[in-house]
MDTraj code that builds the backbone (N, CA, C; nanometers):
import mdtraj as md
import numpy as np

residues = "MET ASN GLU VAL GLU ILE PHE ASN LYS LEU ASN GLY ILE ALA GLU THR PRO GLN PHE SER ILE ILE PHE GLY GLU ASP SER GLU GLN LEU ARG LYS ILE ALA GLU HIS LYS GLU TRP LEU GLN ARG ILE ARG HIS GLU ARG PRO ASN THR GLU VAL PRO TYR LYS VAL GLY ILE TYR ILE ARG TYR PHE ASN GLN THR LYS TYR GLU ASP TYR LEU LEU TYR HIS LYS LYS GLN PHE THR ASP THR ILE GLY LEU CYS PRO LYS TRP THR LEU VAL ASP PHE TYR ILE ASP ALA GLY SER SER THR PRO ASN MET GLU SER SER PRO GLU TRP SER ARG LEU LEU ASN ASP CYS PHE ASP GLY LYS VAL ASP LEU ILE ILE THR GLN LYS VAL SER ASN VAL SER LYS ARG ILE HIS GLU ILE THR LEU CYS ALA ARG LEU LEU ALA ALA GLN ASN HIS PRO ILE GLY ILE TYR PHE ILE SER GLU ASP ILE PHE THR LEU ALA SER TYR TYR ARG GLU ASP LEU ARG ASP THR TYR PHE LEU PRO PHE PRO ASP TRP GLN VAL LEU PRO ASP ASP GLU ASN LYS VAL ARG GLY LYS LEU HIS ASP".split()
xyz = np.array([
    [0.0851, -0.1199, -0.0002],
    [0.0002, 0.0005, -0.0002],
    [0.0889, 0.1238, -0.0005],
    [0.0666, 0.2151, -0.0976],
    [0.1516, 0.3336, -0.1053],
    [0.1002, 0.4445, -0.0134],
    [0.1716, 0.5589, -0.0120],
    [0.1375, 0.6689, 0.0795],
    [-0.0019, 0.7264, 0.0544],
    [-0.0381, 0.7366, -0.0740],
    [-0.1703, 0.7917, -0.1060],
    [-0.2798, 0.6999, -0.0545],
    [-0.2633, 0.5677, -0.0780],
    [-0.3631, 0.4710, -0.0324],
    [-0.3756, 0.4723, 0.1196],
    [-0.2612, 0.4831, 0.1891],
    [-0.2635, 0.4885, 0.3369],
    [-0.3359, 0.6150, 0.3824],
    [-0.3000, 0.7298, 0.3203],
    [-0.3645, 0.8560, 0.3564],
    [-0.5152, 0.8488, 0.3345],
    [-0.5553, 0.7967, 0.2195],
    [-0.6973, 0.7858, 0.1858],
    [-0.7699, 0.6952, 0.2849],
    [-0.7055, 0.5815, 0.3195],
    [-0.7690, 0.4862, 0.4119],
    [-0.7869, 0.5482, 0.5500],
    [-0.6822, 0.6172, 0.5996],
    [-0.6875, 0.6784, 0.7325],
    [-0.7914, 0.7899, 0.7399],
    [-0.8121, 0.8603, 0.6270],
    [-0.9014, 0.9750, 0.6277],
    [-1.0371, 0.9471, 0.5637],
    [-1.0639, 0.8191, 0.5383],
    [-1.1963, 0.7822, 0.4867],
    [-1.2278, 0.8347, 0.3483],
    [-1.1249, 0.8463, 0.2622],
    [-1.1451, 0.8974, 0.1269],
    [-1.1713, 0.7792, 0.0338],
    [-1.2829, 0.7852, -0.0374],
    [-1.3164, 0.6781, -0.1288],
    [-1.2205, 0.6784, -0.2473],
    [-1.1825, 0.5580, -0.2925],
    [-1.0944, 0.5488, -0.4077],
    [-1.1697, 0.5857, -0.5339],
    [-1.0988, 0.6530, -0.6258],
    [-1.1614, 0.6913, -0.7519],
    [-1.1346, 0.5841, -0.8555],
    [-1.2220, 0.5688, -0.9541],
    [-1.1994, 0.4693, -1.0585],
    [-1.0751, 0.5038, -1.1389],
    [-1.0080, 0.4026, -1.1905],
    [-0.8862, 0.4232, -1.2674],
    [-0.9129, 0.4728, -1.4081],
    [-1.0290, 0.4409, -1.4618],
    [-1.0588, 0.4793, -1.6001],
    [-1.2055, 0.5125, -1.6076],
    [-1.2389, 0.6416, -1.5858],
    [-1.3791, 0.6753, -1.5647],
    [-1.4349, 0.7709, -1.6687],
    [-1.3931, 0.7563, -1.7944],
    [-1.4517, 0.8376, -1.8999],
    [-1.5905, 0.7819, -1.9314],
    [-1.6834, 0.8722, -1.9567],
    [-1.8211, 0.8301, -1.9834],
    [-1.8405, 0.8144, -2.1331],
    [-1.8824, 0.6958, -2.1760],
    [-1.9003, 0.6707, -2.3177],
    [-2.0442, 0.6373, -2.3547],
    [-2.1340, 0.6287, -2.2583],
    [-2.2713, 0.5926, -2.2906],
    [-2.2849, 0.4453, -2.3164],
    [-2.3832, 0.4106, -2.3990],
    [-2.4154, 0.2698, -2.4213],
    [-2.3640, 0.2181, -2.5556],
    [-2.2647, 0.2822, -2.6116],
    [-2.2106, 0.2412, -2.7410],
    [-2.1256, 0.1149, -2.7227],
    [-2.1842, -0.0018, -2.7542],
    [-2.1145, -0.1286, -2.7304],
    [-1.9904, -0.1423, -2.8174],
    [-1.9917, -0.0881, -2.9386],
    [-1.8741, -0.0930, -3.0255],
    [-1.7606, -0.0128, -2.9659],
    [-1.7933, 0.1031, -2.9131],
    [-1.6916, 0.1877, -2.8477],
    [-1.6351, 0.1168, -2.7252],
    [-1.7221, 0.0575, -2.6453],
    [-1.6777, -0.0138, -2.5260],
    [-1.5899, -0.1326, -2.5627],
    [-1.6233, -0.2016, -2.6728],
    [-1.5433, -0.3155, -2.7179],
    [-1.4023, -0.2695, -2.7572],
    [-1.3954, -0.1571, -2.8308],
    [-1.2647, -0.1056, -2.8726],
    [-1.1811, -0.0638, -2.7514],
    [-1.2469, -0.0039, -2.6527],
    [-1.1754, 0.0366, -2.5313],
    [-1.1202, -0.0851, -2.4586],
    [-1.2027, -0.1895, -2.4477],
    [-1.1594, -0.3132, -2.3816],
    [-1.0407, -0.3743, -2.4551],
    [-1.0455, -0.3754, -2.5887],
    [-0.9342, -0.4287, -2.6676],
    [-0.8081, -0.3472, -2.6461],
    [-0.8244, -0.2134, -2.6416],
    [-0.7085, -0.1260, -2.6234],
    [-0.6463, -0.1463, -2.4855],
    [-0.7300, -0.1592, -2.3837],
    [-0.6789, -0.1803, -2.2479],
    [-0.6054, -0.3148, -2.2392],
    [-0.6595, -0.4161, -2.3067],
    [-0.5923, -0.5470, -2.3075],
    [-0.4573, -0.5383, -2.3777],
    [-0.4538, -0.4623, -2.4895],
    [-0.3294, -0.4444, -2.5613],
    [-0.2287, -0.3683, -2.4755],
    [-0.2738, -0.2666, -2.4028],
    [-0.1841, -0.1911, -2.3167],
    [-0.1209, -0.2798, -2.2087],
    [-0.1955, -0.3803, -2.1640],
    [-0.1426, -0.4698, -2.0598],
    [-0.0344, -0.5627, -2.1147],
    [-0.0365, -0.5856, -2.2470],
    [0.0585, -0.6792, -2.3062],
    [0.1908, -0.6138, -2.3445],
    [0.1921, -0.4838, -2.3638],
    [0.3120, -0.4185, -2.4151],
    [0.3945, -0.3588, -2.3014],
    [0.5200, -0.3313, -2.3337],
    [0.6058, -0.2613, -2.2392],
    [0.5799, -0.1115, -2.2529],
    [0.5355, -0.0496, -2.1479],
    [0.4946, 0.0908, -2.1548],
    [0.6145, 0.1844, -2.1609],
    [0.5948, 0.2918, -2.2363],
    [0.6938, 0.3992, -2.2407],
    [0.6425, 0.5139, -2.1545],
    [0.7333, 0.5703, -2.0777],
    [0.7005, 0.6838, -1.9915],
    [0.7952, 0.7985, -2.0231],
    [0.7626, 0.9200, -1.9786],
    [0.8549, 1.0311, -2.0024],
    [0.9943, 1.0000, -1.9489],
    [1.0947, 1.0247, -2.0294],
    [1.2335, 0.9936, -1.9955],
    [1.2867, 1.0943, -1.8945],
    [1.3330, 1.0441, -1.7809],
    [1.3826, 1.1340, -1.6751],
    [1.5140, 1.2011, -1.7141],
    [1.5779, 1.1538, -1.8214],
    [1.7023, 1.2153, -1.8676],
    [1.6768, 1.3308, -1.9652],
    [1.5515, 1.3481, -2.0069],
    [1.5170, 1.4589, -2.0964],
    [1.4802, 1.5789, -2.0086],
    [1.5346, 1.6972, -2.0371],
    [1.5070, 1.8151, -1.9521],
    [1.3686, 1.8748, -1.9795],
    [1.2663, 1.8100, -1.9278],
    [1.1294, 1.8558, -1.9490],
    [1.0959, 1.9760, -1.8616],
    [1.0102, 2.0623, -1.9177],
    [0.9470, 2.1701, -1.8410],
    [0.8054, 2.1219, -1.8117],
    [0.7769, 2.0931, -1.6856],
    [0.6571, 2.0183, -1.6477],
    [0.5465, 2.1082, -1.5941],
    [0.4274, 2.0868, -1.6452],
    [0.3073, 2.1484, -1.5912],
    [0.2200, 2.0399, -1.5298],
    [0.1833, 2.0566, -1.4042],
    [0.0990, 1.9579, -1.3358],
    [-0.0453, 2.0055, -1.3401],
    [-0.1343, 1.9209, -1.3952],
    [-0.2762, 1.9566, -1.3982],
    [-0.3519, 1.8738, -1.2946],
    [-0.4282, 1.9434, -1.2097],
    [-0.5053, 1.8771, -1.1040],
    [-0.6519, 1.9185, -1.1163],
    [-0.7385, 1.8195, -1.1170],
    [-0.8829, 1.8432, -1.1055],
    [-0.9149, 1.8146, -0.9596],
    [-0.9464, 1.9215, -0.8845],
    [-0.9540, 1.9081, -0.7385],
    [-1.0951, 1.9295, -0.6863],
    [-1.1383, 1.8341, -0.6056],
    [-1.2635, 1.8474, -0.5328],
    [-1.2404, 1.7910, -0.3931],
    [-1.2504, 1.8769, -0.2931],
    [-1.2217, 1.8342, -0.1559],
    [-1.3395, 1.7541, -0.1005],
    [-1.3267, 1.6217, -0.1079],
    [-1.4329, 1.5362, -0.0563],
    [-1.4065, 1.4933, 0.0885],
    [-1.3105, 1.5591, 0.1521],
    [-1.2809, 1.5277, 0.2915],
    [-1.2945, 1.6544, 0.3749],
    [-1.2877, 1.6371, 0.5052],
    [-1.2939, 1.7524, 0.5954],
    [-1.1559, 1.8141, 0.6176],
    [-1.0526, 1.7574, 0.5507],
    [-0.9161, 1.8046, 0.5705],
    [-0.8819, 1.9108, 0.4657],
    [-0.8629, 2.0330, 0.5105],
    [-0.8367, 2.1440, 0.4193],
    [-0.6996, 2.1357, 0.3546],
    [-0.6076, 2.0592, 0.4158],
    [-0.4718, 2.0545, 0.3630],
    [-0.4507, 1.9404, 0.2639],
    [-0.5575, 1.8750, 0.2198],
    [-0.5412, 1.7611, 0.1300],
    [-0.4792, 1.8048, -0.0031],
    [-0.5174, 1.9213, -0.0563],
    [-0.4596, 1.9704, -0.1817],
    [-0.3098, 1.9947, -0.1651],
    [-0.2699, 2.0516, -0.0504],
    [-0.1272, 2.0740, -0.0246],
    [-0.0518, 1.9415, -0.0218],
    [-0.1136, 1.8406, 0.0382],
    [-0.0529, 1.7074, 0.0428],
    [-0.0373, 1.6518, -0.0972],
    [-0.1400, 1.6681, -0.1810],
    [-0.1397, 1.6179, -0.3188],
    [-0.0302, 1.6888, -0.3991],
    [-0.0195, 1.8196, -0.3823],
    [0.0833, 1.8963, -0.4538],
    [0.2243, 1.8567, -0.4082],
    [0.2371, 1.8297, -0.2786],
    [0.3691, 1.7892, -0.2259],
    [0.4141, 1.6572, -0.2866],
    [0.3181, 1.5664, -0.3090],
    [0.3530, 1.4394, -0.3725],
    [0.4144, 1.4618, -0.5106],
    [0.3512, 1.5495, -0.5870],
    [0.4039, 1.5804, -0.7204],
    [0.5403, 1.6481, -0.7101],
    [0.5515, 1.7447, -0.6197],
    [0.6767, 1.8171, -0.6037],
    [0.7897, 1.7223, -0.5651],
    [0.7622, 1.6324, -0.4699],
    [0.8645, 1.5371, -0.4261],
    [0.9052, 1.4425, -0.5387],
    [0.8079, 1.3971, -0.6163],
    [0.8382, 1.3044, -0.7256],
    [0.9215, 1.3720, -0.8337],
    [0.8844, 1.4944, -0.8723],
    [0.9608, 1.5665, -0.9731],
    [1.0988, 1.6017, -0.9204],
    [1.1090, 1.6197, -0.7886],
    [1.2406, 1.6457, -0.7289],
    [1.3376, 1.5303, -0.7478],
    [1.2857, 1.4104, -0.7736],
    [1.3710, 1.2931, -0.7986],
    [1.4238, 1.2908, -0.9420],
    [1.3770, 1.3848, -1.0236],
    [1.4205, 1.3948, -1.1653],
    [1.4955, 1.5272, -1.1815],
    [1.6271, 1.5293, -1.1582],
    [1.7029, 1.6549, -1.1568],
    [1.6951, 1.7355, -1.2859],
    [1.6694, 1.6696, -1.3973],
    [1.6665, 1.7423, -1.5252],
    [1.5282, 1.7995, -1.5562],
    [1.4298, 1.7688, -1.4731],
    [1.2947, 1.8223, -1.4930],
    [1.2783, 1.9513, -1.4132],
    [1.2015, 2.0442, -1.4698],
    [1.1697, 2.1706, -1.4019],
    [1.0192, 2.1812, -1.3864],
    [0.9736, 2.2005, -1.2637],
    [0.8302, 2.2200, -1.2385],
    [0.7964, 2.3657, -1.2688],
    [0.7146, 2.3857, -1.3713],
    [0.6783, 2.5208, -1.4129],
    [0.5677, 2.5757, -1.3232],
    [0.4601, 2.4984, -1.3062],
    [0.3490, 2.5484, -1.2257],
    [0.2468, 2.4361, -1.2047],
    [0.1596, 2.4587, -1.1072],
    [0.0409, 2.3746, -1.0887],
    [-0.0774, 2.4467, -1.1543],
    [-0.1592, 2.3697, -1.2228],
    [-0.2786, 2.4224, -1.2892],
    [-0.3960, 2.3458, -1.2287],
    [-0.4772, 2.4155, -1.1503],
    [-0.5777, 2.3469, -1.0686],
    [-0.7177, 2.3982, -1.1000],
    [-0.8007, 2.3104, -1.1530],
    [-0.9423, 2.3405, -1.1743],
    [-1.0244, 2.2699, -1.0687],
    [-1.1212, 2.3420, -1.0117],
    [-1.2081, 2.2843, -0.9094],
    [-1.3288, 2.2214, -0.9758],
    [-1.3812, 2.1157, -0.9136],
    [-1.5034, 2.0553, -0.9657],
    [-1.5135, 1.9102, -0.9255],
    [-1.6354, 1.8661, -0.8988],
    [-1.6574, 1.7286, -0.8544],
    [-1.6971, 1.6360, -0.9677],
    [-1.7377, 1.6921, -1.0823],
    [-1.7843, 1.6086, -1.1919],
    [-1.6824, 1.6060, -1.3051],
    [-1.6947, 1.5064, -1.3913],
    [-1.6067, 1.4964, -1.5059],
    [-1.6221, 1.6201, -1.5915],
    [-1.5127, 1.6867, -1.6262],
    [-1.5214, 1.8193, -1.6870],
    [-1.5294, 1.8170, -1.8401],
    [-1.5556, 1.9334, -1.8938],
    [-1.5344, 1.9624, -2.0349],
    [-1.4238, 2.0665, -2.0422],
    [-1.3471, 2.0641, -2.1494],
    [-1.2328, 2.1555, -2.1587],
    [-1.2747, 2.3015, -2.1550],
    [-1.3915, 2.3333, -2.2169],
    [-1.4303, 2.4736, -2.2248],
    [-1.4679, 2.5320, -2.0891],
    [-1.4936, 2.4451, -1.9908],
    [-1.5272, 2.4947, -1.8572],
    [-1.4118, 2.4776, -1.7593],
    [-1.2900, 2.4679, -1.8128],
    [-1.1714, 2.4458, -1.7295],
    [-1.0666, 2.5551, -1.7574],
    [-1.0765, 2.6693, -1.6892],
    [-0.9872, 2.7817, -1.7199],
    [-0.8387, 2.7505, -1.6973],
    [-0.8077, 2.6693, -1.5975],
    [-0.6676, 2.6390, -1.5717],
    [-0.6093, 2.5443, -1.6778],
    [-0.6930, 2.4559, -1.7325],
    [-0.6486, 2.3714, -1.8415],
    [-0.6181, 2.4591, -1.9634],
    [-0.7017, 2.5597, -1.9874],
    [-0.6785, 2.6515, -2.0986],
    [-0.5483, 2.7285, -2.0766],
    [-0.5232, 2.7716, -1.9544],
    [-0.3983, 2.8422, -1.9240],
    [-0.2781, 2.7513, -1.9473],
    [-0.2915, 2.6236, -1.9102],
    [-0.1846, 2.5275, -1.9311],
    [-0.1568, 2.5096, -2.0804],
    [-0.2611, 2.4969, -2.1614],
    [-0.2423, 2.4822, -2.3058],
    [-0.1739, 2.6059, -2.3638],
    [-0.2153, 2.7243, -2.3190],
    [-0.1503, 2.8464, -2.3666],
    [-0.0007, 2.8474, -2.3324],
    [0.0318, 2.8013, -2.2123],
    [0.1734, 2.7951, -2.1725],
    [0.2491, 2.6933, -2.2589],
    [0.1807, 2.5847, -2.2975],
    [0.2430, 2.4860, -2.3870],
    [0.2742, 2.5487, -2.5223],
    [0.1751, 2.6173, -2.5798],
    [0.1940, 2.6775, -2.7117],
    [0.2917, 2.7941, -2.7087],
    [0.3120, 2.8532, -2.5898],
    [0.4095, 2.9610, -2.5742],
    [0.5501, 2.9084, -2.5445],
    [0.5644, 2.7753, -2.5372],
    [0.6955, 2.7154, -2.5135],
    [0.7370, 2.7079, -2.3689],
    [0.6463, 2.7373, -2.2753],
    [0.6807, 2.7352, -2.1342],
    [0.6730, 2.5948, -2.0736],
    [0.5893, 2.5084, -2.1320],
    [0.5675, 2.3720, -2.0829],
    [0.5812, 2.2755, -2.1991],
    [0.6540, 2.1645, -2.1791],
    [0.6601, 2.0626, -2.2842],
    [0.6251, 1.9227, -2.2338],
    [0.5797, 1.9132, -2.1085],
    [0.5274, 1.7867, -2.0571],
    [0.4172, 1.8182, -1.9578],
    [0.2971, 1.7636, -1.9832],
    [0.1841, 1.7760, -1.8917],
    [0.1716, 1.6444, -1.8152],
    [0.1592, 1.6543, -1.6856],
    [0.1337, 1.5345, -1.6036],
    [0.0053, 1.5568, -1.5274],
    [-0.0830, 1.4574, -1.5345],
    [-0.2087, 1.4635, -1.4597],
    [-0.2429, 1.3243, -1.4120],
    [-0.3304, 1.3156, -1.3117],
    [-0.3563, 1.1866, -1.2483],
    [-0.4274, 1.0893, -1.3406],
    [-0.5319, 1.1360, -1.4101],
    [-0.6075, 1.0428, -1.4946],
    [-0.6755, 1.1152, -1.6092],
    [-0.7143, 1.0388, -1.7096],
    [-0.7753, 1.0931, -1.8301],
    [-0.8989, 1.1749, -1.7967],
    [-0.9812, 1.1250, -1.7056],
    [-1.1078, 1.1922, -1.6769],
    [-1.0886, 1.3241, -1.6023],
    [-0.9663, 1.3558, -1.5601],
    [-0.9404, 1.4884, -1.5047],
    [-0.9529, 1.5965, -1.6119],
    [-0.9234, 1.5590, -1.7352],
    [-0.9156, 1.6558, -1.8442],
    [-1.0486, 1.6740, -1.9136],
    [-1.1128, 1.5638, -1.9527],
    [-1.2403, 1.5738, -2.0229],
    [-1.3118, 1.4395, -2.0243],
    [-1.4437, 1.4446, -2.0325],
    [-1.5219, 1.3223, -2.0482],
    [-1.5393, 1.2881, -2.1956],
    [-1.4940, 1.3787, -2.2838],
    [-1.5074, 1.3573, -2.4285],
    [-1.3736, 1.3091, -2.4842],
    [-1.3705, 1.1827, -2.5228],
    [-1.2446, 1.1234, -2.5665],
    [-1.1899, 1.1926, -2.6905],
    [-1.2782, 1.2421, -2.7791],
    [-1.2301, 1.3087, -2.9005],
    [-1.1579, 1.4394, -2.8678],
    [-1.1979, 1.5057, -2.7573],
    [-1.1274, 1.6270, -2.7155],
    [-0.9833, 1.5956, -2.6759],
    [-0.9678, 1.4881, -2.5981],
    [-0.8360, 1.4497, -2.5514],
    [-0.7487, 1.4073, -2.6697],
    [-0.8074, 1.3317, -2.7629],
    [-0.7324, 1.2849, -2.8797],
    [-0.6858, 1.4013, -2.9654],
    [-0.7756, 1.4944, -2.9930],
    [-0.7397, 1.6101, -3.0751],
    [-0.6340, 1.6949, -3.0048],
    [-0.6504, 1.7137, -2.8746],
    [-0.5557, 1.7929, -2.7967],
    [-0.4176, 1.7281, -2.7998],
    [-0.4116, 1.5948, -2.7822],
    [-0.2834, 1.5227, -2.7852],
    [-0.2160, 1.5395, -2.9212],
    [-0.2960, 1.5363, -3.0277],
    [-0.2401, 1.5503, -3.1626],
    [-0.1871, 1.6907, -3.1879],
    [-0.2629, 1.7909, -3.1450],
    [-0.2186, 1.9302, -3.1624],
    [-0.0890, 1.9563, -3.0865],
    [-0.0797, 1.9035, -2.9652],
    [0.0409, 1.9235, -2.8846],
    [0.1597, 1.8490, -2.9464],
    [0.1357, 1.7277, -2.9949],
    [0.2435, 1.6482, -3.0537],
    [0.2907, 1.7066, -3.1867],
    [0.2061, 1.7865, -3.2534],
    [0.2404, 1.8422, -3.3839],
    [0.3241, 1.9685, -3.3745],
    [0.3528, 2.0167, -3.2544],
    [0.4347, 2.1360, -3.2408],
    [0.5791, 2.1084, -3.2853],
    [0.6508, 2.2138, -3.3236],
    [0.7912, 2.1953, -3.3651],
    [0.8701, 2.1227, -3.2558],
    [0.8427, 2.1558, -3.1322],
    [0.8983, 2.0813, -3.0188],
    [0.7807, 2.0065, -2.9561],
    [0.7621, 1.8768, -2.9903],
    [0.6412, 1.8036, -2.9471],
    [0.6206, 1.8067, -2.7960],
    [0.4950, 1.8201, -2.7578],
    [0.4539, 1.8269, -2.6167],
    [0.3729, 1.7029, -2.5846],
    [0.4065, 1.6369, -2.4751],
    [0.3384, 1.5154, -2.4372],
    [0.2522, 1.5320, -2.3133],
    [0.1563, 1.4398, -2.2986],
    [0.0755, 1.4327, -2.1769],
    [0.0964, 1.2947, -2.1173],
    [0.1206, 1.2909, -1.9864],
    [0.1319, 1.1622, -1.9171],
    [0.0186, 1.1496, -1.8168],
    [-0.0662, 1.0456, -1.8353],
    [-0.1761, 1.0157, -1.7441],
    [-0.1302, 0.9050, -1.6501],
    [-0.1173, 0.9376, -1.5217],
    [-0.0568, 0.8459, -1.4254],
    [-0.1393, 0.7198, -1.4059],
    [-0.2681, 0.7343, -1.3776],
    [-0.3498, 0.6176, -1.3423],
    [-0.3566, 0.5164, -1.4554],
    [-0.3708, 0.5663, -1.5799],
    [-0.3804, 0.4755, -1.6945],
    [-0.2435, 0.4399, -1.7505],
    [-0.1370, 0.5046, -1.7006],
    [-0.0007, 0.4820, -1.7482],
    [0.0073, 0.5017, -1.8982],
    [-0.0446, 0.6166, -1.9453],
    [-0.0459, 0.6511, -2.0876],
    [0.0415, 0.7741, -2.1099],
    [0.1371, 0.7618, -2.2015],
    [0.2215, 0.8734, -2.2426],
    [0.1926, 0.8979, -2.3903],
    [0.1396, 1.0159, -2.4225],
    [0.0906, 1.0400, -2.5581],
    [0.2022, 1.0458, -2.6633],
    [0.3276, 1.0634, -2.6213],
    [0.4379, 1.0654, -2.7177],
    [0.5104, 0.9321, -2.7270],
    [0.4532, 0.8265, -2.6693],
    [0.5129, 0.6937, -2.6800],
    [0.5190, 0.6520, -2.8270],
    [0.6210, 0.5740, -2.8624],
    [0.6423, 0.5368, -3.0020],
    [0.5229, 0.4638, -3.0622],
    [0.4520, 0.3850, -2.9813],
    [0.3403, 0.3069, -3.0355],
    [0.2168, 0.3918, -3.0608],
    [0.2195, 0.5208, -3.0246],
    [0.1077, 0.6112, -3.0568],
    [0.1387, 0.7023, -3.1763],
    [0.2622, 0.6948, -3.2289],
    [0.3008, 0.7897, -3.3334],
    [0.2119, 0.7832, -3.4562],
    [0.1771, 0.6605, -3.4971],
    [0.0923, 0.6469, -3.6157],
    [-0.0451, 0.7075, -3.5909],
    [-0.1012, 0.6842, -3.4725],
    [-0.2314, 0.7424, -3.4378],
    [-0.2254, 0.8939, -3.4349],
    [-0.1155, 0.9502, -3.3841],
    [-0.1035, 1.0948, -3.3742],
    [-0.0994, 1.1616, -3.5116],
    [-0.0607, 1.0844, -3.6140],
    [-0.0536, 1.1399, -3.7484],
    [-0.1774, 1.1069, -3.8310],
    [-0.2763, 1.0465, -3.7682],
    [-0.4014, 1.0151, -3.8385],
    [-0.4701, 1.1448, -3.8801],
    [-0.5188, 1.1499, -4.0039],
    [-0.5766, 1.2742, -4.0568],
    [-0.7290, 1.2738, -4.0589],
    [-0.7920, 1.1776, -3.9921],
    [-0.9378, 1.1656, -4.0062],
    [-1.0127, 1.2888, -3.9558],
    [-0.9520, 1.3649, -3.8637],
    [-1.0220, 1.4802, -3.8066],
    [-1.0055, 1.6063, -3.8906],
    [-0.9234, 1.6008, -3.9978],
    [-0.9036, 1.7178, -4.0820],
    [-1.0263, 1.7401, -4.1704],
    [-1.0550, 1.8649, -4.2076],
    [-1.1801, 1.8944, -4.2773],
    [-1.1875, 1.8460, -4.4219],
    [-1.0740, 1.8264, -4.4889],
    [-1.0767, 1.7847, -4.6278],
    [-0.9894, 1.6620, -4.6480],
    [-1.0330, 1.5661, -4.7298],
    [-0.9554, 1.4427, -4.7468],
    [-0.8208, 1.4618, -4.8132],
    [-0.8000, 1.5742, -4.8858],
    [-0.6728, 1.5946, -4.9527],
    [-0.5703, 1.6678, -4.8659],
    [-0.6067, 1.7019, -4.7410],
    [-0.5103, 1.7625, -4.6492],
    [-0.4060, 1.6584, -4.6111],
    [-0.2842, 1.7027, -4.5862],
    [-0.1777, 1.6120, -4.5475],
    [-0.1057, 1.6651, -4.4243],
    [-0.0543, 1.5737, -4.3449],
    [0.0263, 1.6114, -4.2298],
    [0.1650, 1.6485, -4.2790],
    [0.2185, 1.7603, -4.2298],
    [0.3522, 1.8012, -4.2707],
    [0.4562, 1.7050, -4.2140],
    [0.5593, 1.6714, -4.2922],
    [0.6638, 1.5836, -4.2397],
    [0.7401, 1.6492, -4.1264],
    [0.7881, 1.5688, -4.0330],
    [0.8550, 1.6223, -3.9146],
    [0.9805, 1.7013, -3.9461],
    [1.0520, 1.6664, -4.0562],
    [1.1807, 1.7298, -4.0826],
    [1.1696, 1.8519, -4.1729],
    [1.0480, 1.8911, -4.2089],
    [1.0305, 2.0073, -4.2971],
    [1.0036, 2.1326, -4.2153],
    [1.1038, 2.1769, -4.1399],
    [1.0860, 2.2930, -4.0518],
    [1.0562, 2.4210, -4.1298],
    [1.1156, 2.4337, -4.2493],
    [1.0902, 2.5533, -4.3288],
    [0.9449, 2.5598, -4.3734],
    [0.8923, 2.4435, -4.4112],
    [0.7510, 2.4396, -4.4527],
    [0.6621, 2.4696, -4.3349],
    [0.6964, 2.4128, -4.2170],
    [0.6170, 2.4368, -4.0964],
    [0.6208, 2.5859, -4.0610],
    [0.7370, 2.6496, -4.0802],
    [0.7503, 2.7883, -4.0428],
    [0.6575, 2.8796, -4.1191],
    [0.6224, 2.8421, -4.2406],
    [0.5309, 2.9232, -4.3212],
    [0.3935, 2.9343, -4.2581],
    [0.3578, 2.8337, -4.1788],
    [0.2263, 2.8364, -4.1140],
    [0.2178, 2.9484, -4.0116],
    [0.3330, 2.9931, -3.9609],
    [0.3359, 3.0932, -3.8539],
    [0.3676, 3.2324, -3.9060],
    [0.3865, 3.2461, -4.0389],
    [0.4178, 3.3767, -4.0958],
    [0.2930, 3.4653, -4.1041],
])
top = md.Topology()
chain = top.add_chain()
for i, resn in enumerate(residues, 1):
    res = top.add_residue(resn, chain, resSeq=i)
    for name in ("N", "CA", "C"):
        top.add_atom(name, md.element.get_by_symbol(name[0]), res)
traj = md.Trajectory(xyz[None], top)
């Protein structure tokens, strides 16, 4: 039993589900999720490399379900202590949205601030506890992961509970999928064409 589990047990905090995105009654979607989770259990997971000098933004979806006012401080200290074990990582800031229900991105001002910091080059690794902290809409998370990965300096998201790192090599093909683009003749720019990419920002 780790420190969080001990703290939760002593303070009567109910455990949260590990994968709590709401998908409705779509059996095909649920089947695909089950297959993906089974596949994730079979492979060797890739996580953010502690030797890479990441600028880290921690995203927390916080709802105090206990009578202890210092629980958020305890949660933040866990992140601070863990990142302190990675000398090449720099903690940029905590981004904390309040709320007890699964959120949508448009109602999460701190998530928006975090994304702005990513696009401004201040953050290149987002760490958050679980997928459902960010959004209940899986397409939002997928699109967001692709937009972040498409930057000249790719930005990754690491979801702790699901052990998912969006820049892992086995997600690269998915990140380059063009199905969400508005026209079928659109193409993803190659990674090594920096001059072509630069024209987009002129």
